[in-house]
C-alpha positions in Angstrom: 26.4 -34.9 24.1 29.0 -33.0 22.6 27.7 -33.9 18.8 24.0 -32.7 20.2 25.5 -29.7 21.2 27.3 -28.9 18.2 24.1 -29.8 16.2 21.9 -27.2 18.2 24.4 -24.5 17.7 24.5 -25.2 14.0 21.0 -24.9 13.7 20.5 -21.9 15.5 23.4 -20.3 13.6 21.6 -21.4 10.3 18.2 -20.0 11.7 19.6 -16.9 12.6 21.7 -16.5 9.2 18.2 -17.4 7.3 16.2 -15.0 9.4 18.4 -12.2 8.7 18.5 -12.5 4.9 14.9 -12.8 4.6 14.4 -9.5 7.0 17.3 -7.7 4.7 16.3 -8.9 1.5 13.0 -10.5 1.1 10.6 -9.5 3.8 9.8 -7.2 6.5 7.2 -5.9 8.6 7.1 -2.0 9.5 4.8 0.1 11.6 3.2 2.7 10.0 3.2 6.2 12.1 1.1 9.1 11.4 -2.6 9.6 9.3 -1.0 10.2 5.8 -2.1 6.9 4.8 -5.9 6.5 6.2 -7.8 4.7 5.6 -5.4 2.1 4.0 -3.3 2.1 6.9 -3.8 3.9 10.5 -1.4 5.1 12.7 0.3 2.2 14.5 -0.8 -0.5 11.9 2.1 -3.1 11.1 2.5 -3.3 6.9 4.4 -6.4 5.4 6.8 -5.3 3.1 7.8 -7.0 0.1 11.6 -6.0 -0.3 11.8 -8.2 -3.6 9.1 -6.4 -5.6 11.2 -4.1 -7.3 14.7 -5.4 -7.3 17.4 -6.5 -4.4 17.7 -3.8 -1.8 21.1 -2.5 -0.6 21.3 -3.4 2.8 21.2 -0.1 5.3 21.1 2.0 1.9 18.4 4.1 0.0 18.5 2.6 -3.3 18.4 -0.8 -4.8 21.5 -3.0 -6.0 19.7 -4.2 -8.9 16.0 -3.7 -9.9 13.8 -6.1 -12.4 10.3 -4.2 -12.2 9.3 -0.8 -11.7 6.3 0.9 -9.5 2.8 0.9 -10.9 0.0 3.7 -10.1 -1.7 2.2 -7.5 1.3 0.4 -5.8 1.9 1.3 -2.1 5.5 2.0 -2.2 8.3 2.6 0.5 11.4 4.8 -0.2 13.8 6.4 1.9 13.5 10.3 2.4 15.5 12.3 4.5 17.0 9.2 6.2 13.1 8.1 7.2 11.4 5.0 5.6 8.2 6.7 3.8 5.0 4.9 2.8 2.9 6.4 0.1 0.9 5.3 -2.7 2.4 5.6 -6.5 0.2 7.8 -8.2 1.8 8.3 -11.3 4.8 6.8 -12.9 7.0 7.8 -15.9 5.7 10.2 -18.7 2.1 10.1 -16.9 0.8 13.5 -17.9 -0.1 16.0 -14.9 -2.9 18.9 -15.2 -2.6 21.8 -12.7 -5.6 24.0 -12.2 -5.8 27.3 -10.1 -9.4 27.8 -11.0 -11.0 26.9 -7.6 -8.3 26.5 -5.5 -4.9 24.7 -6.4 -5.1 21.2 -7.8 -3.4 18.2 -9.6 -5.2 16.0 -11.8 -3.2 12.8 -12.6 -4.7 9.4 -13.8 -8.6 10.6 -13.2 -7.4 11.5 -9.5 -7.7 15.0 -8.4 -5.3 16.0 -5.4 -5.4 19.2 -3.4 -2.5 21.5 -3.8 -1.3 24.1 -1.3 -0.1 27.5 -3.2 3.7 26.5 -2.5 3.1 23.0 -3.6 1.5 24.5 -6.8 4.3 26.5 -7.3 6.8 23.8 -6.6 5.3 21.4 -9.3 3.2 23.4 -11.8 6.2 23.8 -14.2 5.9 19.8 -14.7 3.5 18.7 -17.6 4.6 14.9 -17.0 6.2 12.8 -14.7 9.9 12.8 -15.4 11.4 9.9 -16.7 12.8 7.5 -13.8 10.4 9.3 -11.7 7.3 8.4 -9.9 4.7 10.7 -8.3 4.2 9.3 -4.7 0.9 10.9 -2.3 -0.6 9.8 0.8 -3.9 8.2 0.8 -5.2 10.9 3.1 -3.7 13.7 0.9 -4.8 16.3 3.4 -2.6 15.2 6.2 0.4 13.9 3.9 3.9 15.2 3.3 4.6 13.7 -0.1 5.9 14.5 -3.6 3.8 17.5 -3.7 5.9 18.9 -1.1 9.6 17.6 -2.1 9.2 16.7 -5.6 9.4 13.6 -7.8 10.7 10.1 -6.1 13.6 8.5 -8.3 12.3 5.1 -9.1 15.8 3.4 -8.2 15.0 4.6 -4.4 11.9 2.8 -4.4 12.9 -0.1 -2.0 9.8 -2.2 -1.8 5.9 -2.5 -1.8 3.7 -2.9 1.0 0.8 -5.2 1.4 -2.3 -3.5 2.4 -3.8 -4.9 5.7 -7.2 -6.9 5.5 -9.3 -4.6 7.4 -12.5 -6.4 9.5 -15.5 -5.9 8.1 -17.7 -4.1 10.5 
């Protein structure tokens, strides 16, 4: 009987250890809040997060211990901003050209996409002609409802913690 109890305790302990390691370093599920990533993610959606996509995440930190890949344009990335996990789409990587216009409202054109800018966003970013080395430009899929790189600037690649897997939406 004692052997069975010890075996059960050992199995539970190993299971908890493996689960903890998986959550901290490999996979996680986060819940999306707000409408900034619509239609890809809607408010309340669960996002599967691949924490090994870019490197090994520092537990309870805002950077990688070591990295092996950088985000690519189109990736849905997770990073920390002001103590909060943020989910946005990487729309430009280091050295990507940026084209600003104020002809018919303020806009940013990058990689064939055009994003609206407020006057403050335009003045905050318009001096940059390219995405700086070691940085990415991250914007919500619903730019009108998103607070993102247009507001607070470029995101250091080392602070990109993971890549989110977009949900498979049911066809209607």
